[in-house]
Steps between C-alpha positions, in 0.01 A plus 500: 500500500592839622396651162157343531451650848595845367252463216227398744593790723480743206164363397380519853618860530299599191199314633547667837495845343181418314354354816604809698335730245189286511496513879548876503212543257281267704595682822401834347167352387433365851597832656272692264216257570554531875501880477173497301342260749613715793356813338176314427483383862561852635228635270264224614578573864434873451172430316387264776575762766296756307216250456498425875494872579205539263314211666563645845394842372172357372435342839573830672279684253207269577542548874529875467189511280311316774609762755381800295128450585597502870670835448191624312280398793724688745481814285120480459458448873726798574291723272183404693635570849324798662739787583412500869641149555809525278723583797429183703795275584316189376442664165859623485613139548284385209633780280853398601427150366395659170828693487698183568321323216572792266868497601529124439341534156724793416808308611398217266484742206128586495438861392169683481401633159442875517176565314294796617548803275710302252413429138337159448758237405367156399824341622428613857127575517171324445199725435196416709308819424498843343399822668394809310696797634589824330812595697704190405628391162335187360692186592631638830459273803241662730445227756685190605257220584769243581874560530732338252842358575824410325755240602849581375357724225252229388131581545351231722167676552388796288330791677124507449413859417231739386609748237377838376270481204 
């Protein structure tokens, strides 16, 4: 009877080694699968964060675009103020509001497109007219009808300009 138990034990030992190898292989497969899934999840999480930032950025861009006409109105009004009343405290308060608006927009990444005297660039300018002048090279921006702006290096409103013919 003792011989039979030894034989069973030997058979079991061989089976155990096979089983152990099988378990080790299976464990490695599970570990590899888990690592792939974790990497996929981290990539998904990063992509979702970027997508949310983009959505928030679009919302901000829309709001900032709505504020630009207000800034335009301030600037047009300032150009029309007679010199004799430019020193009044009421007017200084209104001009201070304009400065605050400009500072907020700048803080949010809005930058004015420099146009006057520059060569026309279709990426930043929209032509609304041509002026015949002899002292400027053709294609040079002569007049800025409406300011253009960028938001984080992306043009959100091109400058409307008149160029030399």
